[in-house]
C-alpha positions in Angstrom: 39.1 55.4 -8.2 37.6 58.7 -10.2 35.4 59.4 -7.2 36.6 62.3 -4.8 35.5 61.6 -1.5 34.2 64.7 0.2 33.4 62.7 3.2 36.4 61.3 5.3 37.3 57.6 5.3 36.3 57.3 9.2 32.8 58.6 8.5 32.3 55.5 6.1 33.8 53.0 9.0 31.6 54.5 11.5 28.3 53.9 9.3 29.7 50.3 8.4 27.5 47.9 9.9 30.2 45.2 10.0 30.4 41.9 9.2 26.9 40.9 6.9 24.7 39.1 8.8 21.1 37.0 7.1 18.1 38.4 7.1 14.7 36.2 7.6 14.1 34.9 4.4 12.5 32.0 3.1 14.7 29.4 1.0 12.0 29.8 -1.4 10.2 33.2 -1.8 6.7 33.0 -2.3 7.3 36.4 -4.4 8.8 35.4 -8.0 11.2 38.5 -9.0 11.1 42.2 -7.9 7.3 43.1 -7.0 6.9 46.3 -8.6 5.4 49.3 -6.7 2.3 49.7 -5.3 0.9 53.0 -6.8 -1.9 54.1 -4.9 -5.2 55.3 -6.0 -7.1 58.0 -5.3 -9.9 57.0 -2.3 -9.3 53.0 -3.1 -6.8 50.7 -4.4 -7.3 47.0 -4.9 -4.1 44.7 -5.2 -4.4 41.4 -6.6 -2.3 39.0 -4.9 -1.8 36.6 -7.3 0.1 39.4 -9.2 2.7 39.3 -6.9 2.6 35.9 -4.6 2.7 32.2 -5.9 0.3 30.9 -3.7 -2.1 33.8 -2.4 -3.6 31.2 0.0 -0.4 31.2 1.6 -0.7 35.1 3.2 -1.3 35.6 6.7 -1.6 39.3 7.3 -1.3 42.1 6.2 0.5 45.4 8.0 0.1 48.9 6.1 0.8 52.4 7.8 -1.4 53.5 10.4 -2.9 56.0 8.0 -4.1 53.6 6.0 -6.9 50.9 6.3 -6.4 47.3 4.4 -8.6 44.2 4.0 -7.7 41.1 3.0 -10.4 39.3 1.2 -11.8 36.2 2.4 -10.2 34.1 -0.5 -7.2 36.4 -0.2 -7.1 37.2 -3.9 -7.3 40.9 -3.2 -6.1 43.2 -0.9 -8.3 46.5 -0.7 -5.9 49.8 0.3 -7.9 52.7 1.4 -6.8 56.0 3.0 -4.4 58.6 2.0 -0.7 58.0 2.9 0.7 60.3 4.8 4.8 60.3 3.1 5.1 60.5 -0.4 6.9 56.8 0.1 6.1 54.0 2.8 5.8 50.0 2.9 3.4 47.7 3.0 4.3 44.4 4.9 2.4 40.9 3.5 3.2 38.1 5.9 2.9 34.6 3.8 3.8 31.4 5.2 5.4 32.7 8.1 7.6 35.3 6.6 7.3 38.5 5.4 7.5 40.6 2.1 7.8 44.2 1.6 6.4 46.2 -1.0 6.8 50.0 -1.8 4.0 52.2 -1.6 3.4 55.3 -3.9 1.3 58.5 -2.5 -1.5 59.0 -4.8 -0.8 61.5 -7.5 -4.3 62.6 -8.5 -6.0 65.8 -8.8 -9.1 67.1 -9.8 -9.0 69.5 -12.7 -11.5 71.6 -14.1 -11.5 72.7 -18.0 -13.3 75.7 -19.1 -14.2 76.8 -22.9 -16.2 79.8 -23.8 -17.6 80.0 -27.3 -17.6 82.9 -29.7 -20.8 81.7 -31.1 -23.4 78.9 -30.3 -22.2 75.6 -30.3 -23.9 72.3 -29.5 -21.1 69.9 -28.6 -18.0 70.3 -26.6 -15.2 67.4 -25.8 -11.6 66.8 -25.0 -9.4 64.3 -26.4 -5.6 64.3 -25.1 -3.4 62.3 -23.2 -5.2 62.5 -20.1 -8.1 60.4 -21.3 -6.3 58.2 -24.3 -7.5 60.6 -26.9 -11.2 59.7 -26.3 -13.2 62.5 -26.9 -16.5 60.4 -25.5 -14.6 60.3 -22.0 -14.9 64.1 -21.8 -18.2 65.5 -22.5 -18.5 69.4 -21.6 -21.6 70.1 -19.8 -22.9 73.6 -20.4 -23.4 76.2 -17.4 -25.0 79.4 -18.7 -22.6 81.0 -21.6 -19.5 78.5 -20.5 -18.8 74.7 -20.9 -16.6 72.7 -18.7 -15.8 69.4 -17.6 -14.0 68.2 -14.6 -11.6 65.4 -14.6 -9.5 63.2 -11.9 -5.6 63.1 -13.4 -2.2 62.2 -12.2 0.1 65.5 -11.7 2.0 65.9 -15.1 1.8 67.2 -18.5 -0.5 66.7 -21.2 -1.3 67.6 -24.6 -4.9 67.9 -25.5 -7.0 69.8 -28.3 -11.2 70.5 -28.0 -13.5 69.0 -30.1 -16.4 71.3 -30.8 -18.9 70.3 -33.0 -17.2 67.5 -34.2 -14.1 70.1 -35.5 -10.8 69.9 -33.4 -9.1 73.0 -32.2 -6.7 74.0 -29.5 -7.9 75.4 -26.2 -8.2 79.2 -27.2 -7.9 80.2 -23.5 -4.5 78.3 -22.9 -1.3 80.0 -25.0 0.8 76.6 -24.0 1.2 74.9 -27.6 3.3 72.2 -29.0 3.9 70.5 -32.3 1.5 67.1 -33.1 4.0 65.8 -35.6 1.9 65.9 -38.4 1.7 69.6 -39.3 -0.9 70.9 -36.4 -0.5 71.5 -32.8 -1.9 70.6 -29.5 -2.3 72.5 -26.1 -0.6 71.6 -23.5 -1.9 71.3 -19.8 0.7 71.1 -16.8 -1.2 69.7 -13.8 0.6 70.4 -10.4 4.3 71.7 -9.6 6.4 70.4 -12.3 9.1 73.0 -11.8 10.1 71.6 -8.3 13.2 70.5 -7.6 13.5 66.6 -6.9 15.8 65.1 -4.8 19.2 63.1 -6.1 20.1 59.4 -4.9 23.0 58.4 -6.1 25.6 55.5 -5.4 28.3 56.5 -3.2 30.8 53.5 -2.4 31.0 50.0 -1.3 32.9 47.9 0.4 32.3 43.9 1.2 29.0 43.7 2.8 28.6 47.4 3.2 27.0 50.1 0.3 27.1 53.6 0.8 24.4 56.2 -0.7 24.6 59.7 -1.2 21.1 62.3 -0.7 20.3 65.2 0.6 17.1 63.4 2.5 18.9 60.2 3.9 16.4 60.0 6.7 13.4 59.6 3.9 15.8 56.5 2.6 14.0 53.2 1.8 16.0 50.5 0.8 15.1 46.6 -0.1 17.0 43.9 -0.9 15.2 41.5 -3.2 11.4 41.7 -1.3 12.8 42.7 2.2 13.4 46.1 3.5 16.7 46.5 5.0 18.1 48.8 7.9 19.5 51.5 7.4 22.0 53.9 9.4 23.1 57.6 8.2 25.3 60.8 9.0 25.2 63.8 6.9 24.3 62.8 3.3 25.3 59.3 3.6 23.3 56.4 3.8 25.1 53.1 4.7 22.9 49.7 4.6 24.3 46.0 5.1 23.8 43.3 2.3 22.5 40.4 3.7 24.6 37.5 4.0 21.3 35.6 2.6 22.5 37.2 -1.2 25.8 34.8 -1.1 23.3 32.2 -2.2 22.0 34.2 -5.1 23.9 34.2 -8.5 22.0 37.5 -8.7 19.8 39.4 -7.1 19.3 43.4 -6.3 19.5 46.1 -4.1 16.8 48.7 -4.5 16.3 52.2 -3.1 14.1 55.6 -3.0 13.9 58.6 -1.2 11.8 61.8 -1.1 12.5 65.4 -0.2 10.3 67.5 1.9 8.4 69.1 -0.7 7.1 65.8 -1.4 9.1 65.1 -4.6 10.0 61.8 -5.5 14.2 61.4 -5.8 15.3 59.0 -8.6 15.0 55.3 -7.9 18.6 53.1 -7.5 19.0 49.4 -8.6 22.5 47.6 -7.8 23.1 44.3 -9.2 24.5 41.6 -6.8 26.5 38.5 -7.9 26.4 36.2 -5.2 26.7 39.1 -2.4 28.8 41.3 -4.2 28.3 44.4 -6.3 28.6 44.0 -9.8 31.0 46.9 -11.3 31.6 45.4 -14.5 29.2 44.8 -17.9 31.5 41.5 -18.5 30.1 39.9 -15.2 26.5 40.5 -16.7 24.7 37.7 -19.1 22.5 38.0 -21.5 19.4 37.1 -18.5 20.2 40.4 -17.3 17.2 42.8 -19.2 19.1 46.2 -18.4 21.7 45.0 -20.7 19.5 44.0 -24.0 19.9 46.2 -27.3 17.3 45.0 -29.1 16.6 44.3 -32.6 13.9 44.3 -35.0 13.6 41.9 -37.5 11.0 41.8 -40.2 11.4 38.6 -41.5 10.2 38.7 -44.9 12.2 41.7 -45.7 15.2 40.8 -43.8 17.3 38.2 -46.0 16.5 35.0 -48.0 18.7 32.5 -46.8 16.7 29.6 -48.3 15.2 30.2 -51.8 13.3 26.9 -51.7 10.7 28.1 -49.6 10.0 31.6 -51.0 6.8 31.6 -52.4 4.5 34.8 -53.5 0.8 35.0 -53.4 0.2 34.3 -56.7 -2.5 37.2 -57.4 -2.2 39.9 -60.0 -4.0 42.4 -57.7 -1.1 42.3 -55.3 1.8 44.8 -56.2 5.1 43.4 -55.5 5.6 45.9 -52.5 3.1 44.3 -50.9 3.8 40.5 -51.7 6.5 38.0 -50.2 10.0 39.0 -50.7 11.9 36.0 -49.3 13.1 36.4 -46.3 13.2 33.5 -43.8 15.0 32.1 -40.7 17.5 30.8 -42.5 18.4 33.9 -43.6 18.5 35.4 -39.9 20.6 32.5 -39.0 23.3 33.2 -41.6 24.0 36.8 -40.3 24.2 36.1 -36.9 26.7 33.6 -38.1 28.8 36.1 -39.9 28.7 38.2 -37.1 26.5 40.8 -38.5 24.7 41.2 -35.3 27.8 41.0 -33.2 29.6 43.7 -35.2 26.5 46.5 -35.0 26.3 45.5 -31.1 22.8 44.4 -30.6 22.2 41.1 -28.4 18.6 40.8 -28.6 16.2 39.9 -31.7 12.4 40.5 -31.6 11.0 38.7 -34.5 7.9 39.4 -36.5 5.0 37.0 -36.0 6.1 33.8 -37.6 2.5 31.6 -37.2 0.7 30.5 -40.6 -0.7 33.4 -42.9 -3.5 33.1 -45.8 -2.5 32.1 -49.4 -4.8 34.6 -50.6 -5.4 38.4 -50.9 -6.9 40.3 -48.6 -7.3 44.1 -47.8 -7.6 46.9 -50.1 -5.2 50.4 -51.3 -7.0 52.7 -53.6 -5.6 56.3 -53.5 -3.2 58.3 -55.9 -4.1 56.1 -58.8 -2.6 53.1 -56.9 -5.1 49.9 -56.4 -3.7 46.6 -54.6 -4.1 44.1 -52.4 -2.3 42.5 -50.0 -0.5 39.4 -48.6 0.0 38.3 -45.2 4.0 38.4 -45.4 4.0 40.8 -42.3 2.5 38.0 -40.4 0.0 39.7 -38.4 -3.3 37.8 -40.1 -2.5 34.4 -38.1 -4.6 31.6 -39.3 -3.1 29.8 -36.9 -1.9 30.3 -33.4 0.6 27.3 -33.0 1.6 26.8 -36.8 4.9 27.8 -38.3 4.4 29.9 -41.7 6.2 27.3 -44.1 7.4 30.6 -45.9 9.7 31.5 -43.3 11.1 28.2 -42.7 10.5 24.8 -41.0 10.5 24.1 -37.3 13.9 22.6 -37.4 15.5 25.7 -39.1 13.3 27.7 -36.4 15.0 25.4 -33.8 18.4 26.1 -35.5 17.9 29.7 -35.4 17.2 29.9 -31.5 20.1 27.5 -31.1 22.6 30.0 -33.0 21.3 32.9 -31.5 21.9 31.4 -27.7 25.5 30.0 -28.8 26.1 33.7 -29.5 25.1 35.4 -26.4 22.0 36.6 -28.0 18.1 36.7 -27.1 15.3 36.1 -29.0 11.7 37.3 -28.5 8.8 36.4 -30.7 5.9 38.6 -32.0 2.5 37.2 -30.6 -0.6 38.1 -32.1 -3.9 37.4 -29.3 -5.9 40.5 -29.8 -7.1 39.3 -33.4 -7.5 36.5 -36.1 -7.7 36.0 -39.7 -11.5 35.3 -40.5 -10.0 31.6 -42.0 -8.4 31.0 -38.4 -10.4 27.9 -37.2 -10.9 29.7 -33.6 -13.2 31.8 -35.7 -14.2 29.7 -38.0 -15.5 27.2 -35.2 -16.5 29.9 -32.6 -17.9 33.2 -34.6 -19.4 34.0 -31.3 -16.0 34.6 -29.9 -15.4 37.6 -31.9 -16.7 41.0 -31.3 -19.4 42.9 -32.8 -18.4 44.4 -36.4 -21.1 46.6 -36.2 -21.8 49.2 -33.8 -25.4 49.7 -32.0 -25.5 52.7 -35.1 -25.0 50.5 -37.9 -21.8 51.9 -38.6 -18.6 49.6 -38.7 -16.5 48.9 -35.6 -13.2 49.1 -37.4 -10.0 51.6 -36.4 -11.9 52.8 -33.5 -8.5 52.3 -31.6 -9.7 54.7 -28.7 -13.5 55.0 -28.5 -14.1 51.3 -28.7 -10.4 49.9 -27.9 -11.6 46.7 -26.7 -13.8 45.7 -29.1 -12.5 47.3 -32.4 -11.4 45.3 -35.5 -8.8 46.2 -37.7 -10.4 45.3 -40.5 -13.3 43.7 -42.0 -11.3 40.1 -42.6 -9.8 40.4 -38.9 -12.1 39.5 -36.6 -11.3 40.7 -32.8 -11.7 38.4 -30.3 -13.7 39.0 -27.6 -11.7 38.7 -24.0 -14.3 39.4 -21.7 -15.2 35.7 -22.3 -13.1 33.4 -19.9 -13.1 30.4 -22.7 -11.5 33.2 -24.9 -8.9 34.1 -22.5 -8.4 30.2 -21.9 -7.5 29.4 -25.4 -5.7 32.0 -26.2 -3.2 32.4 -23.7 -2.8 28.2 -24.1 -1.5 29.2 -27.6 1.0 31.6 -26.2 2.2 29.5 -23.7 2.5 26.7 -26.5 5.4 28.7 -27.9 7.8 29.0 -24.9 6.9 25.5 -23.7 8.4 24.2 -27.0 10.7 26.4 -27.9 13.6 28.1 -26.4 12.2 31.5 -26.5 13.0 34.2 -24.7 10.0 36.3 -24.3 7.5 38.0 -26.3 6.7 41.2 -27.7 2.4 41.4 -27.7 0.6 43.0 -30.3 -1.8 45.3 -29.8 -1.8 45.1 -26.1 -4.4 47.7 -25.4 -7.2 46.1 -27.2 -7.1 43.4 -25.1 -8.4 43.2 -21.3 -6.3 43.2 -18.2 -7.6 39.8 -17.2 -5.8 38.1 -20.5 -2.5 39.6 -19.3 -3.0 38.0 -15.9 -3.7 35.1 -17.1 -1.1 34.3 -19.6 1.9 35.6 -16.9 0.7 33.4 -14.5 0.6 30.3 -16.7 4.2 31.0 -17.9 5.3 31.6 -14.4 3.4 27.8 -13.3 4.5 25.8 -16.3 8.1 27.7 -17.0 9.4 29.7 -14.7 8.8 28.4 -11.0 9.8 24.8 -12.6 12.9 25.6 -14.8 13.9 28.8 -13.2 13.7 30.5 -16.7 12.3 33.8 -17.0 10.2 35.1 -20.1 10.2 38.5 -20.9 7.1 40.5 -22.2 7.2 43.7 -23.9 3.8 45.1 -25.1 2.3 47.6 -27.8 0.1 50.4 -26.3 -0.2 53.9 -28.0 -2.1 56.2 -25.2 -1.5 57.9 -22.0 1.4 57.2 -19.8 -1.5 56.0 -17.2 -3.0 53.4 -19.5 -0.1 52.4 -20.7 1.5 51.7 -17.3 -1.8 49.7 -16.5 -0.5 47.0 -18.1 2.9 47.1 -16.3 3.3 44.9 -12.9 4.4 41.8 -11.5 1.4 40.1 -12.4 1.3 41.2 -15.9 3.7 42.7 -18.1 7.6 43.4 -18.1 7.5 47.0 -20.0 5.7 48.4 -22.9 7.1 50.5 -25.9 7.1 53.9 -24.6 6.0 55.7 -27.8 5.3 58.8 -26.2 9.0 59.7 -26.3 9.9 58.5 -29.9 7.2 61.2 -30.5 8.9 63.5 -28.6 12.2 62.8 -29.8 11.3 62.7 -33.3 9.6 66.1 -33.0 12.9 67.2 -31.1 15.7 65.4 -33.1 13.8 65.5 -36.6 11.2 68.6 -36.6 13.3 70.9 -34.4 10.8 71.0 -31.6 12.7 72.5 -28.1 14.9 70.1 -26.0 12.5 71.4 -23.0 9.8 69.8 -24.6 11.8 65.9 -24.6 13.2 67.0 -21.1 9.6 67.4 -19.8 8.1 64.1 -21.2 11.3 61.8 -20.3 10.6 62.7 -17.2 7.1 62.3 -17.3 8.1 58.7 -18.4 10.9 58.3 -15.5 7.4 59.4 -13.0 5.5 56.8 -14.3 7.9 53.6 -15.3 10.9 54.6 -12.8 14.7 55.2 -13.7 15.4 51.9 -14.3 12.6 50.7 -16.3 12.4 48.2 -19.1 10.4 50.1 -21.5 11.2 49.9 -25.4 12.8 53.0 -26.7 12.8 52.8 -30.3 14.3 53.9 -33.6 11.2 53.7 -35.3 8.9 50.6 -36.7 7.1 48.8 -39.9 4.1 51.5 -39.1 5.8 54.8 -39.3 7.7 56.6 -42.2 11.1 56.2 -41.6 12.9 59.1 -38.9 15.4 59.9 -41.8 13.1 60.5 -44.6 10.9 62.6 -42.5 13.3 64.5 -41.3 15.4 65.4 -44.6 12.0 66.3 -46.0 11.6 63.7 -48.6 8.2 62.9 -46.6 6.3 65.9 -45.4 5.2 65.8 -41.8 1.6 66.8 -42.6 1.8 64.5 -45.7 0.0 60.8 -45.7 3.2 58.7 -45.9 1.7 55.7 -47.1 0.3 57.8 -50.2 3.7 59.2 -50.7 5.2 55.9 -50.8 3.1 54.2 -53.4 2.9 57.6 -55.6 6.5 58.4 -56.0 10.1 57.2 -55.2 11.3 58.7 -52.1 15.1 59.6 -52.7 18.0 59.4 -50.4 18.0 61.8 -47.5 19.8 64.9 -47.0 23.4 64.6 -45.5 22.5 66.5 -42.2 19.4 64.1 -41.3 22.0 61.3 -40.8 23.4 63.4 -38.1 20.2 63.9 -36.8 19.5 59.9 -36.9 22.9 59.8 -35.1 21.5 62.2 -32.4 18.4 60.1 -31.9 20.2 56.9 -31.6 22.8 58.3 -29.0 19.5 59.5 -27.1 18.0 56.1 -26.9 21.3 54.2 -26.4 21.8 56.5 -23.4 18.8 57.0 -21.7 17.2 54.3 -18.8 15.5 51.6 -20.7 15.9 49.0 -23.5 17.0 50.8 -27.1 15.3 49.1 -29.6 16.2 49.6 -33.3 13.8 48.9 -36.5 16.2 46.8 -39.4 17.8 49.6 -41.8 17.9 52.5 -38.8 21.3 51.6 -37.8 22.2 53.0 -41.4 19.5 54.9 -42.2 17.3 53.1 -44.4 15.0 56.1 -46.0 11.5 55.0 -46.5 7.9 56.5 -46.4 5.3 54.5 -44.3 4.3 51.3 -44.6 5.2 49.4 -46.8 7.8 51.8 -48.3 9.4 51.4 -45.0 9.9 47.6 -45.5 12.3 47.3 -48.3 15.1 44.7 -48.0 18.1 44.9 -45.7 21.3 45.8 -47.2 24.3 44.5 -45.4 27.7 44.7 -47.1 29.7 48.0 -47.4 29.5 48.0 -50.8 26.0 48.4 -51.0 26.0 51.2 -48.4 26.3 54.7 -49.5 29.3 56.8 -47.7 26.6 58.5 -45.3 24.9 55.0 -44.5 28.3 53.2 -44.1 29.4 56.2 -41.3 26.2 56.1 -39.8 26.5 52.5 -39.0 29.5 53.3 -37.9 28.8 55.5 -35.4 25.6 53.2 -34.5 28.2 50.4 -33.7 30.4 52.7 -31.3 27.2 53.9 -29.5 26.1 50.0 -28.9 30.0 49.5 -27.7 29.3 52.2 -25.1 26.1 50.9 -23.8 27.4 47.2 -23.3 31.0 48.3 -21.7 29.5 51.6 -19.2 28.0 50.0 -16.2 26.2 53.6 -16.2 24.4 53.1 -19.4 22.7 50.1 -17.9 22.5 50.6 -13.8 23.2 54.0 -13.6 21.1 57.3 -12.1 20.1 60.0 -14.3 20.4 63.8 -14.0 19.7 66.4 -16.3 22.0 69.3 -16.5 21.9 71.9 -19.5 18.7 72.3 -21.4 17.5 74.9 -24.1 15.7 74.9 -27.3 18.9 73.6 -29.0 21.0 71.9 -26.4 21.0 69.4 -23.9 23.0 67.5 -21.5 22.6 64.9 -18.9 24.6 62.3 -17.0 24.8 59.1 -15.4 26.8 57.8 -12.8 27.2 54.3 -11.0 29.5 54.6 -8.2 33.0 55.8 -9.5 32.2 55.9 -12.8 30.1 58.3 -15.0 28.8 59.1 -18.7 27.9 62.6 -19.9 25.8 63.1 -23.5 25.9 66.5 -25.0 23.8 66.9 -27.6 23.5 70.3 -30.0 20.8 70.4 -32.9 20.8 74.0 -33.5 21.9 75.5 -36.9 25.4 77.1 -35.5 28.2 75.7 -33.4 27.8 76.0 -29.3 30.5 75.9 -26.4 27.8 74.1 -24.6 28.7 74.6 -20.4 27.9 71.7 -18.0 27.8 72.5 -14.4 29.4 69.0 -13.1 28.7 66.8 -10.0 30.6 67.5 -6.9 32.2 63.7 -6.1 34.1 63.0 -9.1 37.8 63.8 -10.4 37.6 64.7 -13.7 41.3 64.5 -14.8 40.9 61.1 -16.9 37.8 62.5 -18.8 37.5 61.3 -21.7 35.4 62.3 -25.0 34.4 59.1 -27.2 33.5 61.2 -30.5 36.8 63.3 -30.6 35.0 66.7 -29.9 37.1 69.9 -27.7 36.3 69.9 -24.3 37.7 71.3 -21.0 36.6 71.2 -17.1 37.3 74.3 -15.4 36.3 75.0 -12.2 33.6 72.2 -11.7 32.0 73.1 -14.9 32.1 71.3 -18.2 32.7 73.1 -22.0 32.1 71.3 -24.7 32.3 72.4 -28.3 30.1 71.0 -31.1 29.0 71.4 -34.6 25.1 71.8 -35.9 23.5 68.3 -35.1 26.3 66.7 -33.3 26.6 65.0 -29.8 29.4 64.0 -27.5 29.5 61.2 -24.9 32.2 61.3 -22.3 33.3 58.9 -20.0 34.9 59.0 -16.4 
């Protein structure tokens, strides 16, 4: 073992509970999967029981900590929890059909804040838009009190970017000196609510032997441990917590241990997640399957621009007003299948494909670009203008070709998820043609168009005048569109969905869809269906769509923005650390959030970093009006650092096609070029980047700490960052230098490990001396050390 046991074997024997014994649990659980923790709100929280229970009618009773008041509704569809939880963490017990199920409760994190503004001259309107109100200025309107304007909000403790909107003009808060780049050439004010400097306690996997598990923490008496959805008894001595894996686990091919603790100052620890195979701790990634989401490494395929495998189905829209960049290129199902078969995805180390939408899109041209001397309309090559919700677009291939793609992917141990568009339809879609009243209003009460009002009119805005947004406040719309989505996972062997425009759809739609998937697919067949959403907004908004009854995850665009600004623009690593910690606070340390390298709606990272497109420039206009050149050499190194970050933090790495080698591109459609696969098609820099990317994915696939490990920050300065992840006796240490000169970076090491076998995977010099690691890195370089 690599770990140095600071605690004697005698102590571990004393803590060992002995032979495994079963706990009282039903043969078939009424709660499917791991129940997500319940984050209590300020004052009152409503728990929708159908989010968790297969049949809520079977609920018998509810038991909560004595300081809370709980009420089970007469129809048993809701549990209302009121009061204030005394501890940062506690347990809610719900009895159903004679068995108790346990749910982790998290104390409310809300705090009331007041922000003031004192103008130097007379103003008539003051508003605030920021991360605390989803960038909607109408959600924070100031009142004038004497010469001062102020607004009061109830927000979660955390760090928020914002700006003031004074008489319609955006500005930073003159009373707040803390600012950060907004990534678009400007700055935002930064507000910290609560004590973000308070030290968080660590909870570590320590050892295991037979049915006994050992965790280490400075607060063992506060530790809560679950097997599946059942709280387990614990013992502790000094800093070691002992828990027995119940004998019930032997009957499950896959089950999981979860654990949490908290410090006396109220700070929560990282969470622990330990996968079990028939009751035994999994210690080798080779024991995992493609159904273990923690092991997913996702790759976004924009079908039309990937590979043309069957030229017979290539058909452009015959309209001279469409610029060639905005028309069909010819990528299809056959092209993707061929690249699976020739080993491309296996070679670069990705195991999950996210396919762009595949339903039929219109035959004609729509939309308009008329800037910079360029005028064009567009085809629906991207797939996001559905004229059908159940028919395959024949330009991508036949049903047989799509089934072959799925079969070949599964034969190669790959999963496939489908991009599904529910929020809107094209005006030619039968749903709109037959039921125009199912759409939201195109015009607002003041007569202006309700288009692209992403935050002000989040649930009703249209993307364009030819794309009606559906009104999901109508139950008949929910039923129809959830049935359409359900069709795809019932008819085809898909592994999940990527849901477009998630935040623009009411929560009830997601609850209904997830319930239908459970009832029609998951419960009868045992097949899980992964769901990841797309929401740009605050973490609170993003998290509101994630729980046992809705989505599994969403893309963490806040971390993409912070990473882009840090690795690409040179912002401090301290801001990236703050943002990553914020994500842990909301989504947990073993979240399934998607961490992207880029996507089809953004200027390529490498092009921004290199300066071929300016940060304050219109990326779309740049792509239309000039040839975007190859990036500078340093930009490839920065892209590799960004990949290294995404591949080593918790969550699911998501690579946009072409980012594995550094394909350049301004914004849409210049970022949607043909893929290049062959070595003779790639430059020396691109080939080197793809090789580095491949090594990163190999490390993630082979190292348990990168899939199930904890997470600890170490060194953080403006230009250097170090963190580590550990899982029992294995550890991975990640170190970055984005500065302009060589640095010897010092990292204080964890105590419990023997570092004599530490290896640098990318060949940089290092030494270990008296509990400290020293790594020498050149500018724009990183190192990953494994134990």
